[in-house]
Every structure is written in C-alpha cells, then in structure tokens.
C-alpha positions in Angstrom: 106.1 -41.2 53.0 103.2 -39.8 55.1 100.5 -38.0 53.5 100.8 -40.1 50.3 98.6 -43.0 49.2 100.1 -46.2 49.1 100.8 -47.1 45.2 101.3 -50.9 46.0 97.7 -52.1 45.5 96.9 -55.8 45.0 93.1 -55.4 44.7 91.3 -58.1 42.9 94.3 -60.3 43.1 95.1 -63.7 44.9 98.5 -64.4 46.4 99.6 -67.7 47.5 102.3 -67.3 50.1 104.1 -70.6 51.1 105.8 -70.5 54.4 103.2 -68.0 55.4 102.9 -69.3 59.1 105.8 -67.4 60.5 108.7 -65.1 59.9 109.1 -63.5 56.5 106.4 -65.6 54.8 103.8 -64.3 57.6 104.7 -60.6 57.1 104.5 -61.0 53.2 101.1 -62.5 53.7 99.9 -59.6 56.1 101.4 -57.1 53.8 99.7 -58.5 50.7 96.5 -58.6 52.5 96.8 -55.0 53.6 97.4 -54.0 49.9 94.2 -55.7 49.2 94.9 -59.2 47.8 93.1 -62.5 48.8 95.8 -64.5 50.6 96.2 -68.1 50.8 98.4 -68.7 53.9 100.2 -72.0 52.9 102.3 -73.9 55.2 102.7 -77.1 57.0 102.2 -75.5 60.5 98.5 -75.6 60.5 98.2 -73.8 64.2 100.5 -70.9 63.1 99.0 -70.5 59.7 95.5 -70.3 61.2 96.7 -67.7 63.5 98.1 -65.5 60.6 94.7 -65.9 58.8 92.9 -64.6 62.0 95.2 -61.7 62.1 94.6 -60.9 58.4 90.8 -61.1 59.0 90.8 -59.1 62.2 92.3 -56.3 60.3 89.7 -56.4 57.5 91.5 -58.7 55.2 90.5 -61.8 53.2 92.5 -65.0 53.9 92.4 -68.8 54.1 94.9 -71.5 55.3 95.9 -74.5 53.3 98.4 -77.1 54.5 101.1 -77.1 52.0 104.6 -78.7 51.7 106.5 -77.2 48.9 108.0 -80.7 48.1 104.6 -82.2 47.5 103.4 -82.1 43.8 99.6 -82.9 44.9 99.8 -80.1 47.7 100.8 -77.7 45.0 98.0 -78.7 42.6 95.6 -78.3 45.7 97.0 -74.9 46.6 96.5 -73.6 43.0 93.2 -75.0 42.5 
C-alpha cells in the first residue's frame, strides 16, 4: 500500500524478542523497532544479537542486547526487569 501511513505503530512500547539474533526473530526485532518500539534483542548468540542491535541503531531505532536462554528462569527475570 504505497502512499498510506503505516498503521502499525509501537511508539512508547518495549518489545522483548527472544531468539532475535537471527532468522524470524531478527526480522521481528527490526520490524518492531521500525514501528517505534524500544527492542530488547534477547538470545544466547551474543555476537549475532549485537549485530542486530547495531542494525536497528543505524536505522534510527532503539535496541539493546541481553543474553537470554528461554529455559532459564533467572534469565527471564533479568530480561523482564
């Protein structure tokens, strides 16, 4: 839909995206940032996750990386905090 404003806006929202270092998770993190969300890129792959943060920041978005294994309750608590 060219010529139309994007109705999908996440301004003033925070998005935690697990598995965000590659594939679908990375695409979701970038899309959420493009829509205005501040994104927590959460993954066990630090180097790849930091690269996604860099991509988001270079495009004007806000993101940070946190190591996060979805099977770890302490890492869930840290990510949500």
